[in-house]
C-alpha positions in Angstrom: 104.9 117.2 176.4 103.4 115.3 173.5 105.8 113.6 171.1 103.6 114.4 168.2 102.0 117.6 167.2 98.2 117.6 167.1 96.2 119.4 164.5 92.4 119.9 164.7 91.4 120.2 161.1 87.6 120.3 161.3 85.6 123.1 159.8 84.6 126.0 162.0 81.5 125.3 164.1 82.2 121.6 164.4 83.5 121.7 168.0 87.0 123.1 167.5 86.7 125.4 170.5 85.6 122.5 172.7 88.5 120.3 171.4 91.0 123.0 172.1 89.6 123.6 175.6 89.7 119.8 176.3 93.3 119.5 175.2 94.3 122.4 177.4 92.4 120.8 180.3 94.6 117.6 179.9 97.7 119.7 179.9 98.4 119.8 176.2 99.4 123.3 175.1 96.6 124.3 172.6 96.2 127.3 170.4 92.8 127.9 168.8 92.0 130.0 165.7 95.3 131.8 165.3 94.9 133.5 161.9 98.6 134.4 161.7 99.2 131.9 159.0 97.6 134.0 156.3 100.7 136.1 155.9 103.1 133.2 156.1 105.3 132.5 153.1 105.9 128.9 154.1 104.5 126.5 156.7 107.7 127.2 158.8 106.7 130.9 159.1 103.7 129.9 161.3 105.2 130.5 164.7 102.6 128.5 166.6 103.0 125.4 164.5 106.8 125.5 164.8 106.7 125.8 168.6 103.3 124.4 169.8 101.9 121.1 170.7 98.5 121.5 169.3 96.8 123.9 166.9 93.0 123.7 166.5 90.7 125.5 164.2 91.2 127.8 161.2 93.3 125.0 159.5 90.9 123.6 156.9 92.5 125.8 154.1 96.0 124.5 154.9 95.6 120.9 156.3 97.4 119.3 153.3 100.4 121.7 153.7 100.5 120.7 157.4 100.5 117.0 156.4 103.4 117.5 154.0 105.5 119.1 156.8 104.2 116.9 159.6 103.2 113.5 158.2 103.5 111.8 161.6 101.4 114.4 163.5 98.0 113.4 165.0 95.1 114.9 163.1 91.6 115.2 164.6 88.7 115.9 162.2 85.8 117.2 164.1 82.5 116.7 162.2 78.9 117.8 162.6 75.6 116.9 161.0 75.0 119.3 158.0 71.7 120.9 159.0 72.8 122.0 162.5 76.2 123.0 161.1 74.7 125.3 158.5 72.5 126.9 161.2 75.4 127.5 163.5 77.7 128.8 160.7 75.0 131.1 159.5 74.6 132.6 163.0 78.4 132.9 163.3 79.0 134.6 160.0 75.9 136.8 160.0 76.8 137.9 163.6 80.0 139.5 162.2 82.2 136.7 163.7 85.1 135.2 161.9 88.1 136.7 160.1 87.1 137.9 156.6 90.3 136.5 155.0 89.6 133.2 156.7 85.9 133.1 155.5 87.1 133.7 151.9 89.8 131.0 152.2 87.8 128.4 154.1 84.3 128.9 152.7 84.8 130.9 149.5 82.3 133.5 150.9 82.3 136.8 152.6 78.8 136.3 153.9 76.8 133.2 154.5 75.7 131.4 151.4 73.8 128.2 152.2 74.5 126.5 148.8 78.2 127.2 148.8 78.6 126.3 152.5 76.4 123.2 152.2 78.5 122.0 149.2 81.7 122.6 151.2 80.3 120.5 154.1 79.5 117.7 151.7 82.9 117.6 150.1 85.4 118.6 152.8 85.1 115.8 155.4 85.0 113.1 152.7 88.1 114.5 151.0 90.0 114.5 154.3 88.8 111.0 155.2 89.7 109.7 151.8 93.2 111.2 152.0 93.8 109.5 155.4 92.2 106.2 154.6 95.4 104.1 154.6 97.0 106.1 157.5 96.6 105.7 161.2 96.9 109.3 162.4 93.4 110.6 161.8 90.6 110.6 164.4 87.1 111.5 163.1 84.8 112.6 165.9 81.5 114.3 166.3 81.7 116.3 169.6 78.3 117.8 169.1 76.3 114.6 169.2 78.5 112.2 171.0 78.8 111.5 174.7 81.3 113.8 176.2 83.1 111.2 178.3 83.1 108.6 175.5 84.6 111.2 173.1 87.2 112.2 175.7 88.2 108.6 176.1 88.5 108.2 172.3 90.7 111.3 172.0 92.9 110.1 174.9 93.3 106.7 173.3 94.1 108.2 170.0 96.8 110.3 171.6 98.2 107.4 173.6 97.1 109.0 177.0 95.4 107.4 179.9 91.8 108.3 180.5 90.8 109.6 183.9 87.0 110.0 183.4 87.4 113.5 181.9 84.7 115.1 179.8 84.9 117.6 177.0 83.5 121.0 177.8 80.9 122.4 175.4 82.2 125.8 174.3 80.4 128.4 172.1 77.0 126.7 172.6 74.5 128.5 170.4 70.7 128.4 170.3 69.4 125.2 168.9 
């Protein structure tokens, strides 16, 4: 069992499914895209956060609240190059995927809007990185471009785990 909670706070379509699958593969209990927090009155009402080891995806609207409650947790910001992210997000949202409440909260859209989503991409990662700049509990990682084994090693080192030549599975691979 991990001594710290782990939160994957990357935007949707930045490798959050792959990160969750990887954590599960190395025996860290991982929950991905649980939208139950929308009805929560406080951060303590989120059952999975109160009881789980890692929570990945669907967190970008609440990452600061999580930090207030769990300042010593490990945070992993998955990032992705803007052009490919926009293409992937467009396919995702236009395909009817994603929770409507989440789309409104996370992207301020019900349907894909390239300008709004592009602006969000430009701002979100830099705000998170700026917030954590003097802290040692954020890992910024590009799982889409990076080498799977190198990225797995970086994650293991960040979490204080030994690395046994694992690799990160590529989940939800779309058309390029």
